[in-house]
C-alpha positions as CSV (number, residue, x, y, z in Angstrom):
1,M,118.6,156.7,47.4
2,F,119.5,152.9,47.5
3,T,122.9,151.4,48.5
4,E,124.1,147.9,48.2
5,K,127.3,147.0,50.1
6,F,129.8,144.4,49.0
7,N,132.5,142.8,51.1
8,I,134.9,141.6,48.5
9,R,138.3,140.9,50.1
10,G,141.8,139.7,49.1
11,H,142.3,138.7,45.5
12,Y,138.7,138.1,44.7
13,A,137.0,140.4,42.1
14,N,133.4,141.4,41.4
15,T,133.5,143.8,38.4
16,L,131.5,144.8,35.4
17,P,132.5,143.4,32.0
18,P,134.0,145.9,29.6
19,E,131.2,145.4,27.0
20,C,128.9,147.2,29.4
21,V,130.7,150.5,28.8
22,G,128.8,152.8,26.4
23,K,125.2,153.1,25.3
24,N,123.4,149.8,25.7
25,E,120.2,148.4,24.2
26,S,118.8,148.2,27.8
27,G,118.7,152.0,27.8
28,W,121.6,152.3,30.2
29,E,124.7,154.4,29.3
30,V,127.6,153.2,31.3
31,K,130.9,155.1,31.9
32,G,134.0,153.6,33.4
33,E,137.6,153.0,32.9
34,I,138.4,149.6,31.3
35,H,141.4,147.9,33.0
36,E,143.4,145.4,31.1
37,D,145.9,142.8,32.3
38,Y,145.3,139.7,30.1
39,Y,141.6,140.1,31.2
40,E,139.5,143.2,30.9
41,W,137.2,144.6,33.6
42,V,135.6,147.8,35.0
43,N,135.8,148.7,38.7
44,E,134.3,152.2,39.4
45,F,131.5,153.1,37.0
46,E,128.6,155.5,36.5
47,A,125.4,154.6,34.6
48,E,122.4,156.5,33.6
49,H,119.0,155.5,32.3
50,P,116.2,157.9,31.2
51,K,113.6,156.0,33.3
52,Y,115.6,154.6,36.2
53,G,118.0,157.4,36.9
54,K,121.6,156.8,38.0
55,V,123.6,153.9,39.4
56,W,127.2,154.3,40.4
57,G,130.0,152.8,42.5
58,D,132.2,149.7,42.6
59,F,130.9,146.2,43.0
60,E,133.8,145.4,45.2
61,K,132.8,148.1,47.8
62,E,129.4,149.6,47.4
63,V,127.0,150.6,44.6
64,H,124.5,153.5,44.9
65,A,121.3,154.1,42.9
66,D,118.6,156.7,42.7
67,S,116.2,153.9,43.5
68,E,116.1,150.2,44.4
69,E,114.0,149.6,41.2
70,G,116.8,151.2,39.1
71,Y,119.5,149.1,40.8
72,K,117.5,145.9,40.2
73,N,117.0,146.9,36.5
74,F,120.7,147.7,36.1
75,I,121.7,144.3,37.7
76,E,119.3,142.4,35.5
77,N,120.8,143.9,32.4
78,H,124.4,144.3,33.4
79,P,125.3,141.8,36.2
80,P,128.8,142.0,37.6
81,E,131.2,139.1,37.1
82,S,133.0,137.3,40.0
83,W,136.5,136.1,39.3
84,D,140.0,136.0,40.9
85,Y,142.6,138.6,40.3
86,W,145.3,136.0,40.9
87,D,144.1,134.3,37.7
88,I,145.7,137.0,35.6
């Protein structure tokens, strides 16, 4: 298992964009609750790929993956967005 820790504090955000949710051309199927307040984002998520396995977590805390290779592939295809919660 591979884990990447994030130290996002205060009003800063590091989240998945909502268009990642569902089945993607990349082969990843992403599940997560879409939050909306003028802007849309996903905090906690689970993703699965037939080749790379699972990736899950929250880009503001920590994200786990079955392998580092799977994590890197997920990030390449579905990078998180950094923004500011105070902007909404």
